[in-house]
DRENKOL-453583 format. One record per atom (N, C-alpha, C, O): residue in three letters; z, y, x. Coordinates in pm, whole numbers, plus 50000, padded with zeros to 5 digits. Example, Ala and Ser with C-alpha at 12.3 -4.5 7.8 and 13.67 -1.06 7.14 Angstrom:
<sites>
ALA507804943151319 ALA507804955051230 ALA507804967051320 ALA508464966851424 SER507084977551285 SER507144989451367 SER507875000351290 SER508045011451341 
</sites>
This chain:
<sites>
UNK063958528617308 UNK065318523217319 UNK065828525517459 UNK065238520917557 UNK066928532817470 UNK067408536717600 UNK067838525117687 UNK067848526317810 UNK068208513917626 UNK068708502717704 UNK067588493817757 UNK067848484217829 UNK066368496717721 UNK065238488517766 UNK064808492717904 UNK064458504317927 UNK064828483317995 UNK064338485818130 UNK062878481318131 UNK062598469318121 UNK061948490818142 UNK060538487718129 UNK060048476918223 UNK059268468218184 UNK060498477618347 UNK060038467818446 UNK060468453818409 UNK059668444418414 UNK061748452218370 UNK062248439018330 UNK061598434418201 UNK061298422618184 UNK061378443918109 UNK060838440217980 UNK059448434117993 UNK059088425517912 UNK058678438318092 UNK057338432918110 UNK057378419418180 UNK056408411918173 UNK058468416118247 UNK058618403618320 UNK059188393018226 UNK060238395018166 UNK058498381718214 UNK058958371218123 UNK060088362918181 UNK060658354718110 UNK060418364918307 UNK061508357418367 UNK061278342518359 UNK060168337818384 UNK062318335018323 UNK062198320418320 UNK061198315718215 UNK060678304618225 UNK060908323918114 UNK059938319918014 UNK058518320318067 UNK057598315218003 UNK058328326218183 UNK057008326518244 UNK056818315918350 UNK055788315618417 UNK057798307118367 UNK057738296818471 UNK058178283418413 UNK058698282718302 UNK057958272918489 UNK058438259718451 UNK059628255918538 UNK059538256418660 UNK060728252118475 UNK061928247618545 UNK062508235618472 UNK062288233918352 UNK063238227418544 UNK063968216518479 UNK065038222518388 UNK065678232418422 UNK065238216218272 UNK066188221618176 UNK066768210418090 UNK066198199618079 UNK067918213318031 UNK068488205317924 UNK068538214117800 UNK069028225317804 UNK068028208817689 UNK068008216317564 UNK068858209317460 UNK068728197217438 UNK069718216817396 UNK070478212117279 UNK069878218917157 UNK070068230817135 UNK069148211217079 UNK068558216316955 UNK069498213416839 UNK070058202516830 UNK069678223216751 UNK070568221816635 UNK069888227616512 UNK069138237416520 UNK070168221516397 UNK069658227116271 UNK070828230916182 UNK071658222616147 UNK070878243716146 UNK071948248616061 UNK071858242315923 UNK070768239015875 UNK073018240715859 UNK073058235215724 UNK072248243615627 UNK071998255415651 UNK071838237415519 UNK071028244315420 UNK070508234515318 UNK071148224415289 UNK069328237415264 UNK068718228415167 UNK067198228515182 UNK066598238015231 UNK066628217515139 UNK065188215715146 UNK064608217515005 UNK065068211014911 UNK063628226214991 UNK063008228114861 UNK061558232914878 UNK061138236914986 UNK060838232314768 UNK059428236314769 UNK059338251514766 UNK060018258214689 UNK058478256814852 UNK058278271314858 UNK056828274514825 UNK055898268614878 UNK056668284114735 UNK055358289714704 UNK055448304714727 UNK056338311214672 UNK054548310314805 UNK054588324514836 UNK054488332714708 UNK053698329514620 UNK055298343314696 UNK055248351814576 UNK053838356914546 UNK053448358114430 UNK053078360014651 UNK051708365014629 UNK050848354414562 UNK049988357714480 UNK051058341614596 UNK050288331014534 UNK050698329014389 UNK049858326214303 UNK051988330414360 UNK052448329314223 UNK051888340614137 UNK051468338414023 UNK051878352614193 UNK051358364114120 UNK049868362514092 UNK049398365613982 UNK049118357714192 UNK047678355914174 UNK047398345314068 UNK046528347013983 UNK048148334314073 UNK047938323713975 UNK048218328713834 UNK047518325013739 UNK049238337213820 UNK049578342813689 UNK048468351813638 UNK048108351213520 UNK047908360213726 UNK046838369313686 UNK045588361813643 UNK044898365813550 UNK045318350913713 UNK044098343313685 UNK044318332713578 UNK043378325813538 UNK045558331413532 UNK045838321313432 UNK045708307213483 UNK045388298013407 UNK045968305413610 UNK045858292213672 UNK047228286413701 UNK048248293413702 UNK047218273413724 UNK048448266613764 UNK048798270613907 UNK047908270713992 UNK050048273913935 UNK050428277714073 UNK050128266414171 UNK050138254714132 UNK049858269714297 UNK049638259314398 UNK050908251014418 UNK051998255614386 UNK050758239014472 UNK051928230214484 UNK052988235014580 UNK054148231114569 UNK052618243414674 UNK053598248514770 UNK053868238614882 UNK053258227914889 UNK054778242114968 UNK055138233815083 UNK056648232415089 UNK057388241315048 UNK057088221015140 UNK058518218615154 UNK059028226115276 UNK058478224915385 UNK060088233815256 UNK060688241515365 UNK062208239315367 UNK062808235015269 UNK062778242415482 UNK064228242115497 UNK064748256415486 UNK064278265315556 UNK065718258415397 UNK066308271515378 UNK067738271215430 UNK068618265515366 UNK067978277215547 UNK069328276415605 UNK070348284015523 UNK070058294615467 UNK071548278415516 UNK072658285315453 UNK073058297215540 UNK073298295315660 UNK073128309215485 UNK073428321115569 UNK074718319815649 UNK074778324015765 UNK075758314015588 UNK077038312815659 UNK076908303015776 UNK077438305615884 UNK076228291815755 UNK076038282215863 UNK075158288015973 UNK075418285916092 UNK074108295215933 UNK073238301316033 UNK074008311416117 UNK073828312116239 UNK074868319116054 UNK075668329016128 UNK076588322016227 UNK076738326716340 UNK077208311016186 UNK078058303616279 UNK077258298416397 UNK077728298616511 UNK076048293916370 UNK075188289116478 UNK074788300216575 UNK074768298116696 UNK074488311816521 UNK074128323216606 UNK075318327216694 UNK075148330016812 UNK076508327516635 UNK077678331216714 UNK077958320816823 UNK078358324416934 UNK077748307916792 UNK077908297616894 UNK076898299617006 UNK077218297817123 UNK075688303316969 UNK074658305717070 UNK074958317817157 UNK074738317517278 UNK075448328517095 UNK075788340417173 UNK076958337517268 UNK076998342817379 UNK077898329317224 UNK078978325317314 UNK078438317117431 UNK078948317917543 UNK077398309217405 UNK076778300917509 UNK076208309617622 UNK076278305817739 UNK075668321117587 UNK075038329717688 UNK075918341617726 UNK075448351017788 UNK077188341217688 UNK078038353217699 UNK078508356417840 UNK078868367817868 UNK078528346417931 UNK079178348718060 UNK078268345418176 UNK078398334818237 UNK077348354318208 UNK076498352018326 UNK077318352218454 UNK078388358318457 UNK076838345618560 UNK077608344918685 UNK077768358218757 UNK078658359818839 UNK076908367618726 UNK077018380818788 UNK076618391418686 UNK075828388518596 UNK077148403518699 UNK076798414018603 UNK075308416918603 UNK074628415718705 UNK074828420418489 UNK073408423618480 UNK072948422818337 UNK073658417318253 UNK071788427918307 UNK071338428018168 UNK070938414118120 UNK070518405518197 UNK071098412117990 UNK070568400217925 UNK069098402717894 UNK068688414117874 UNK068338392217889 UNK066938393317851 UNK066818389617705 UNK067538380817657 UNK065918396217633 UNK065738393817490 UNK064248393417459 UNK063478401517509 UNK063858383817378 UNK062498383117325 UNK062618384017174 UNK063188375117111 UNK062088394717115 UNK062178396716972 UNK060848402416922 UNK060328411916980 UNK060318396616816 UNK059038400816759 UNK057928400716864 UNK057028409016861 UNK058008391216958 UNK056988390117061 UNK057128400017174 UNK056278400417263 UNK058178408117174 UNK058368418517276 UNK059528414817368 UNK060618411417322 UNK059268415517499 UNK060308412817598 UNK061128425417621 UNK060588436017652 UNK062448424117606 UNK063348435417617 UNK064538431517705 UNK064618420317754 UNK065438441017723 UNK066718438017787 UNK067838443217698 UNK067628452317617 UNK069028437517713 UNK070218442017642 UNK071348443017743 UNK071448434917834 UNK072188453017727 UNK073268455517822 UNK074538447717791 UNK075468447717870 UNK074568441117674 UNK075748433617635 UNK075358423217531 UNK074278423817473 UNK076268413617508 UNK076048403917402 UNK076048410817266 UNK075308406817176 UNK076868420917250 UNK076898428317123 UNK075538434717095 UNK075078434916981 UNK074918439817199 UNK073598445817180 UNK072568435117144 UNK071698437317061 UNK072678423517208 UNK071788412417173 UNK072008408117028 UNK071048405016957 UNK073258408016985 UNK073578404616845 UNK072898414416750 UNK072358410416647 UNK072928427116785 UNK072298437116698 UNK070788435316692 UNK070168438116590 UNK070178430616801 UNK068728428016799 UNK068408416416704 UNK067418416716631 UNK069268406216705 UNK069058394916614 UNK069208399516470 UNK068408395716384 UNK070218407716444 UNK070438412816309 UNK069258421216262 UNK068858420316146 UNK068708429316351 UNK067558437516314 UNK066338428716284 UNK065588431416191 UNK066168418116364 UNK065028409216341 UNK065158402216206 UNK064148399416142 UNK066378399516162 UNK066588392516035 UNK066128400915916 UNK065888395515808 UNK066008413915935 UNK065588422715827 UNK064078423915817 UNK063568430115724 UNK063358417915911 UNK061908419515914 UNK061248405615913 UNK061638397015835 UNK060278403615997 UNK059538390916001 UNK060398380216068 UNK060708381216187 UNK060768370015991 UNK061648359616043 UNK060868347616098 UNK061468337516135 UNK059548348616103 UNK058768337116148 UNK058818335216299 UNK058728324016348 UNK058958346116373 UNK058998345216519 UNK060438343016565 UNK061368348916510 UNK060638334416666 UNK061998332116713 UNK062538344016791 UNK061778352116845 UNK063858345016796 UNK064528354816881 UNK065178347016995 UNK065838336816973 UNK064988351917118 UNK065498345017235 UNK066368354617316 UNK065978366117339 UNK067538349917358 UNK068448357617443 UNK068808348917562 UNK069158337217544 UNK068748354417683 UNK069098346217799 UNK069488354817918 UNK069198366717926 UNK070168348118012 UNK070398353918144 UNK069928343918248 UNK069838331918221 UNK069638348618366 UNK069158339818471 UNK069648344518607 UNK069818356418632 UNK069888334718695 UNK070248337518834 UNK069328329318921 UNK068388323018872 UNK069578329219051 UNK068698321819142 UNK068798306819124 UNK067848299619157 UNK069918301819071 UNK070108287419062 UNK070238282018920 UNK070118269918899 UNK070498290818824 UNK070758285918688 UNK070398296718587 UNK070428308618617 UNK070068292418468 UNK069898301718357 UNK070468295218232 UNK070568283018222 UNK070848303618136 UNK071258299018003 UNK070468306917900 UNK070208318817917 UNK070108300017792 UNK069208306117694 UNK069618301917553 UNK070048290617530 UNK069478311317460 UNK069658309117317 UNK068348312217248 UNK067738322617272 UNK067918303117164 UNK066728305317081 UNK067118303616936 UNK067718293516900 UNK066788313416851 UNK067158313116711 UNK065908313916624 UNK065088322916640 UNK065768304416532 UNK064748305216429 UNK065418310116301 UNK066028302216229 UNK065308322816272 UNK066048328716161 UNK065608323316026 UNK066428321715935 UNK064338320416012 UNK063828315715885 UNK063958300815864 UNK063808295915752 UNK064228293415971 UNK064248278715963 UNK065608272515993 UNK065848260915962 UNK066498280316053 UNK067798274916091 UNK067778266816218 UNK068738259716248 UNK066688267616294 UNK066608260716423 UNK067298269116530 UNK067028281016544 UNK068188262816605 UNK068888269516714 UNK068828260516836 UNK069128248616827 UNK068448266116951 UNK068438258617076 UNK069338265417178 UNK069268277617197 UNK070158257417244 UNK070978261917357 UNK070448254617479 UNK070328242417479 UNK070128262117583 UNK069438256417698 UNK070148260417826 UNK070628271717839 UNK070208251117921 UNK070618254318057 UNK069678247118152 UNK069288235718129 UNK069318253918259 UNK068428247718357 UNK068308256218481 UNK069088265518503 UNK067318252918563 UNK067078260218686 UNK067148251418809 UNK067108239118799 UNK067248257818924 UNK067198250719051 UNK068348240919068 UNK068158230119124 UNK069538244519019 UNK070688235619035 UNK070448222318963 UNK070748211719018 UNK069908222918843 UNK069588210618770 UNK068508202718842 UNK068608190518854 UNK067488209618889 UNK066408202918962 UNK066928195919087 UNK066378185819129 UNK068008201319146 UNK068598195419267 UNK069598184319235 UNK070188178519326 UNK069778181219106 UNK070618169819070 UNK071918173019001 UNK072668163918967 UNK072218185818980 UNK073488189618916 UNK073328189418765 UNK073198199918702 UNK073328177518706 UNK073078176018563 UNK074358173818483 UNK074368176718363 UNK075428169018543 UNK076608164918467 UNK077298176618396 UNK077638175618279 UNK077498187718469 UNK078188199118407 UNK077428204618287 UNK078028206318180 UNK076118207618299 UNK075418212618179 UNK075358202418067 UNK075438206017950 UNK075228189618102 UNK075208179417997 UNK076538179117922 UNK076548179217799 UNK077638178917995 UNK078948178417929 UNK079188191017846 UNK079788190217738 UNK078728202417895 UNK078908214817818 UNK078108214317688 UNK078578219117585 UNK076908208517693 UNK076088207717573 UNK076608197217476 UNK076468198817354 UNK077198186617527 UNK077828176817437 UNK078948183517359 UNK079118180817240 UNK079718192117425 UNK080768199417354 UNK080178208517246 UNK080798210617142 UNK078988213917273 UNK078318222017171 UNK077928213417051 UNK078048217916937 UNK077458201217075 UNK077158192016964 UNK078408189316882 UNK078368189616759 UNK079528186716950 UNK080778184116879 UNK081168196116790 UNK081468194516672 UNK081158207716850 UNK081588219716777 UNK080658222916660 UNK081098228416559 UNK079388219316675 UNK078408222716572 UNK078548214316446 UNK077888217216346 UNK079378204016449 UNK079538195316331 UNK079998203116209 UNK079828198316097 UNK080588214816228 UNK081078222816114 UNK079968230816048 UNK080128235315934 UNK078828232616117 UNK077778241016059 UNK076358235316071 UNK075438240516008 UNK076168224716148 UNK074828219116168 UNK074708205416101 UNK075668197816096 UNK073518202416050 UNK073278189415986 UNK072638179516082 UNK072568167516053 UNK072168184416197 UNK071538175616295 UNK071488182916429 UNK071468195216435 UNK071458175016537 UNK071298180816669 UNK071038170116772 UNK071318158316749 UNK070488174016885 UNK070268164616996 UNK070248172217128 UNK070138184417130 UNK070368164717237 UNK070188170117371 UNK069058162417437 UNK069038150117431 UNK068138169317499 UNK067038163017570 UNK066778170117701 UNK067138181717719 UNK066148163017793 UNK065678169017917 UNK064308175217892 UNK063568170517805 UNK063978185617966 UNK062688192117952 UNK062238198118083 UNK062948197718184 UNK061028203918080 UNK060448209618201 UNK059568221818175 UNK059008227518269 UNK059428226018049 UNK058568237418014 UNK059348246717919 UNK059508243817800 UNK059808257917974 UNK060618267117894 UNK059868272517774 UNK060458274117666 UNK058598275417790 UNK057858282117684 UNK057828273717557 UNK057718279217447 UNK057918260417571 UNK057878251817453 UNK059138252717370 UNK059128249117252 UNK060228257617428 UNK061458259517351 UNK061238269917241 UNK061938269717140 UNK060268278817259 UNK060008289117160 UNK059438283317031 UNK059518289716926 UNK058888271417037 UNK058268265316920 UNK058988252116890 UNK060018252016824 UNK058458241216939 UNK059158228416931 UNK058848220817058 UNK057708216617082 UNK059858218917140 UNK059658212417269 UNK059268197817254 UNK058788191717350 UNK059468192017136 UNK059118177917118 UNK057618175617124 UNK057188164617156 UNK056828185817093 UNK055378183817086 UNK054758181917223 UNK053948172817242 UNK055128190417320 UNK054498189617452 UNK055478189517569 UNK055058189217684 UNK056778189617542 UNK057748189217652 UNK058768178217629 UNK059978180417639 UNK058278166617600 UNK059108154817582 UNK058318143417642 UNK057838144517755 UNK058168132417571 UNK057258121717610 UNK056438118317486 UNK056878121117374 UNK055258112317501 UNK054428109317384 UNK055208101517278 UNK055938092117308 UNK055038105717152 UNK055808100117040 UNK055118087716986 UNK054548087916877 UNK055168076917062 UNK054478064717022 UNK055028059216892 UNK054288052816816 UNK056308061416864 UNK056898056416740 UNK056448064216618 UNK056498059016506 UNK055998076616638 UNK055728085916529 UNK054348083516467 UNK054168085216346 UNK053398079616551 UNK052068076716498 UNK051118088416498 UNK050018087416444 UNK051518099716558 UNK050648111416571 UNK051158119716687 UNK052288117816732 UNK050338128916735 UNK050728136416854 UNK051648148116823 UNK052328153116913 UNK051708152516698 UNK052368165216667 UNK053808163616621 UNK054198169416520 UNK054588155716693 UNK056018154916665 UNK056638168616684 UNK056348175616781 UNK057508172416590 UNK058088185716598 UNK059458185616530 UNK059808176016461 UNK060218196116549 UNK061448198016472 UNK061038202316332 UNK060368212516316 UNK061438194916230 UNK060958198016097 UNK062058197115992 UNK063228195116025 UNK061658198715868 UNK062618200615759 UNK063368187915720 UNK064268188415637 UNK063018176515779 UNK063648163915741 UNK064728159415839 UNK065238148215828 UNK065078167915934 UNK066028163816036 UNK067418160615982 UNK068188153616047 UNK067738165415865 UNK069068162715811 UNK069228148215766 UNK070348143615743 UNK068098140915752 UNK068178126815710 UNK067358117515798 UNK067598105415797 UNK066398122915875 UNK065558114715962 UNK065428121616098 UNK065018133216105 UNK065768114516203 UNK065708120216338 UNK064268120016390 UNK063548110316366 UNK063838130416460 UNK062478130416513 UNK062248119816620 UNK061148114416631 UNK063278116716697 UNK063148106416801 UNK064558101716838 UNK065558107416796 UNK064598091216918 UNK065868086116969 UNK066118092517105 UNK065358090217199 UNK067158100317115 UNK067498106917242 UNK068918103417281 UNK069668097717202 UNK069308106917404 UNK070548101917461 UNK071818107317402 UNK072888101617425 UNK071748118217326 UNK072928123817259 UNK072448130417131 UNK071568139017134 UNK073038126417017 UNK072618131916889 UNK073828134616800 UNK074808127116801 UNK073748145416724 UNK074678148316617 UNK073988144516487 UNK072978150516450 UNK074538134616418 UNK073968130016292 UNK074908134016179 UNK076038129216171 UNK074428142916093 UNK075258148415988 UNK075438139115869 UNK075118127215876 UNK075928144615761 UNK076298136815644 UNK075108129315585 UNK075288118815523 UNK073908134415604 UNK072718127815552 UNK072428114315614 UNK071608106715563 UNK073108111215724 UNK072928098215791 UNK074068088515761 UNK074068077215810 UNK075018092715681 UNK076198084615656 UNK075828070715604 UNK075048069415511 UNK076398060515666 UNK076148046815626 UNK074838041015672 UNK074518029615639 UNK074048048815749 UNK072708044315790 UNK072548043915942 UNK071448041015990 UNK073598046716017 UNK073468047416163 UNK073608033516223 UNK074668027216208 UNK072578028516289 UNK072688015116351 UNK073738015016461 UNK073948025116529 UNK074388003816479 UNK075368002216587 UNK074737993716697 UNK073917984916672 UNK075147996616820 UNK074607989516936 UNK075597991117050 UNK076178001917066 UNK075827980717131 UNK076827981717239 UNK076487992017346 UNK077367996217420 UNK075227996217355 UNK074848006317454 UNK075188020517410 UNK075048029917488 UNK075628021917285 UNK075858035217229 UNK077278036717178 UNK077858027517120 UNK077848048617200 UNK079158052017147 UNK078988060817023 UNK078118069617020 UNK079808058416923 UNK079808066616802 UNK081178072816783 UNK082198065916789 UNK081188085916761 UNK082438093216745 UNK082408100516611 UNK081578109416590 UNK083308096816521 UNK083408103316391 UNK083998117216409 UNK085138118716454 UNK083218127416375 UNK083648141216395 UNK084218147516269 UNK084558159316269 UNK084308139716160 UNK084748145516034 UNK083598152515965 UNK082528154116023 UNK083828156715842 UNK082808163715765 UNK081538155315749 UNK080458160615724 UNK081678142015762 UNK080548133015748 UNK079638132315869 UNK078588126015862 UNK080028138715979 UNK079168139416097 UNK079608129216202 UNK080788125916215 UNK078608124316278 UNK078868114516383 UNK078138118716510 UNK076958122216508 UNK078858118216621 UNK078238120616751 UNK077868107016809 UNK078718098216821 UNK076598105316846 UNK076098092816901 UNK075578095617041 UNK074648103417058 UNK076178089317143 UNK075778091717282 UNK075578078417353 UNK076268068617326 UNK074608078217444 UNK074338066217523 UNK075378064917633 UNK075858074917687 UNK075728052517664 UNK076778050017764 UNK076308052617907 UNK077118052718000 UNK075018054717926 UNK074478058018058 UNK073748071318050 UNK072518071518050 UNK074468082418043 UNK073798095418027 UNK072888099018144 UNK071928106518127 UNK073188093818263 UNK072328097018378 UNK070898092318355 UNK069948098718401 UNK070738080918285 UNK069398075818259 UNK068578085318172 UNK067348085118177 UNK069258093518093 UNK068578102818003 UNK068478116918061 UNK067478123818042 UNK069518121118131 UNK069618135118168 UNK069688137618319 UNK069578149018363 UNK069858127118398 UNK070048128818540 UNK068788128418623 UNK068848129418746 UNK067648127018559 UNK066378126418633 UNK065278133118550 UNK065358133318428 UNK064268138418615 UNK063188145118541 UNK062418135318452 UNK062368123318480 UNK061838140518347 UNK060948132518264 UNK059688129118342 UNK059308136618433 UNK059028118118310 UNK057738115318375 UNK056758126718347 UNK056788132518239 UNK055898129918442 UNK054898140518417 UNK054058137118295 UNK053798125518266 UNK053628147518224 UNK052808145518105 UNK051878157418088 UNK052268168918113 UNK050678154718045 UNK049698165118013 UNK049538165817861 UNK049918156417791 UNK048978176817809 UNK048718177217664 UNK047898165317616 UNK048118160417505 UNK046968160617698 UNK046168149217658 UNK047018136617642 UNK046738128217555 UNK048048135217724 UNK048948123717710 UNK049598123617572 UNK049748113117510 UNK049998135417524 UNK050658136117394 UNK049668133517280 UNK050028127617178 UNK048438137917299 UNK047428136017194 UNK046938121617189 UNK046738116117081 UNK046738115617306 UNK046158102217313 UNK047108091317268 UNK046668080817219 UNK048428093517282 UNK049428083317249 UNK049098070017317 UNK049108059417255 UNK048808071017445 UNK048428059117523 UNK049678050617550 UNK050628055417611 UNK049688038017504 UNK050848029417530 UNK051128027317679 UNK052218023017716 UNK050138030217765 UNK050328028517908 UNK051148039817970 UNK051528038918087 UNK051428050517894 UNK052258061317947 UNK053618055617988 UNK054178047317916 UNK054158059918103 UNK055408054018154 UNK056658058918081 UNK057508065518140 UNK056758055717953 UNK057948059217877 UNK059168052517939 UNK059138040317961 UNK060228059917968 UNK061428053718024 UNK061918042217938 UNK061948043217816 UNK062308031318002 UNK062718019417928 UNK063908022117838 UNK064018016217730 UNK064798031117880 UNK065958034217798 UNK065528040317665 UNK066188038117563 UNK064438048017664 UNK063908053817541 UNK063198043417456 UNK063318043317334 UNK062458034517521 UNK061798023717448 UNK062818015617369 UNK062618012617252 UNK063918012217435 UNK064958004317369 UNK065638012317258 UNK065948006917152 UNK065848025217283 UNK066518033517183 UNK065668034917058 UNK066198034916947 UNK064358036017074 UNK063488037016957 UNK063558024316873 UNK063468025016750 UNK063728013016936 UNK063878000616861 UNK065228000416788 UNK065307996416672 UNK066268004616857 UNK067608004516798 UNK067688013516675 UNK068278009716574 UNK067118025516684 UNK067278035516579 UNK066038036916490 UNK065898046916420 UNK065168027116491 UNK063898028116416 UNK064118031016268 UNK063288037616205 UNK065218026216211 UNK065448028016068 UNK065718042416029 UNK065578045915911 UNK066088051016124 UNK066398064916089 UNK065448074716158 UNK065708086716161 UNK064338069616214 UNK063388078416283 UNK062238082516191 UNK061818074916104 UNK061758094616213 UNK060608099616140 UNK059338092316182 UNK059208088016297 UNK058408091116089 UNK057048086816119 UNK056088096716054 UNK056428103315955 UNK054908097616108 UNK053928107116055 UNK053588103815910 UNK053468112915827 UNK053418091115878 UNK053068087215741 UNK054118091815642 UNK053788096415532 UNK055378090715680 UNK056458094715590 UNK056528109815576 UNK056678115015465 UNK056418116815687 UNK056528131415686 UNK055348137715615 UNK055508147615544 UNK054148132215634 UNK052938138315579 UNK052878137615428 UNK052068144615367 UNK053718129415364 UNK053748129015217 UNK054258142115158 UNK053898145815047 UNK055098149215234 UNK055598162115188 UNK056568161315074 UNK056668170814995 UNK057298150315062 UNK058288148914955 UNK059518157414987 UNK059898159115103 UNK060138162514882 UNK061398169714900 UNK062468160114952 UNK063258163615040 UNK062508148014896 UNK063438137914940 UNK062658126415003 UNK062108118114930 UNK062598125715136 UNK061778115315201 UNK062378101415186 UNK061698091415211 UNK063648100515146 UNK064298087615131 UNK064218082414987 UNK064568070914959 UNK063768091214897 UNK063738087414756 UNK062528079314720 UNK062378075314604 
</sites>
């Protein structure tokens, strides 16, 4: 590929380092249903056996996913200085000379293995912006971070990401904004090792999963709650609720600095696995988990694997 700069392609850039960041995670609209691999169905038929039970998956609506991808490309469209965009596709680090070229890489990836995320980003000495797309799952992350955020400039990226939550109400069923410190975890699920221990969840492996349209993984300082939460959102004087239409509600804490204006407490993988109550969970999060406990995921509920976890 003539547009690939070999030297840059080998350099992971911000994905090879740890920086302070704000992540807006969004899930494109779609439906949840049981999936059984065609090869397993064929084998069961040949052997005259009952097909395996399969696993519950989220199947994004193509139109909603496309809207999400376009929103993400707009997020990374205007770097502060001219230069190539960075792209990670099929595990390969590449460069793109334009957003249109990055769009074509995403389209090409959609025709092949959709299990690996596609990432597009630009970076400067003080800030970077990143788009992560899960083509097969409808997971989309918009990220901003870098030295400027680490130095205390959190308000502008936070406000920009809140606007992304608002705009996403037309195509996303759920979303949130969280602070983070490990870019590489954005490629999978930052909730597992780049958040705080999920004491409310009951297990270490909190992740973005197929039930987000009706159950939130955790209580965070800004959330987009889609139609699946209608009539179930707790009210509290510390939180503002904004009806966005289409059955969606934006829920934000009245003290965003407490959530986004300071780094998360340090955490090791062992902290997430041990679920030690002595971990210094920010008090604002402790209170939020109590407020929103009725709509939060728990391991016992998720591990049942029901198509409808509320049924």
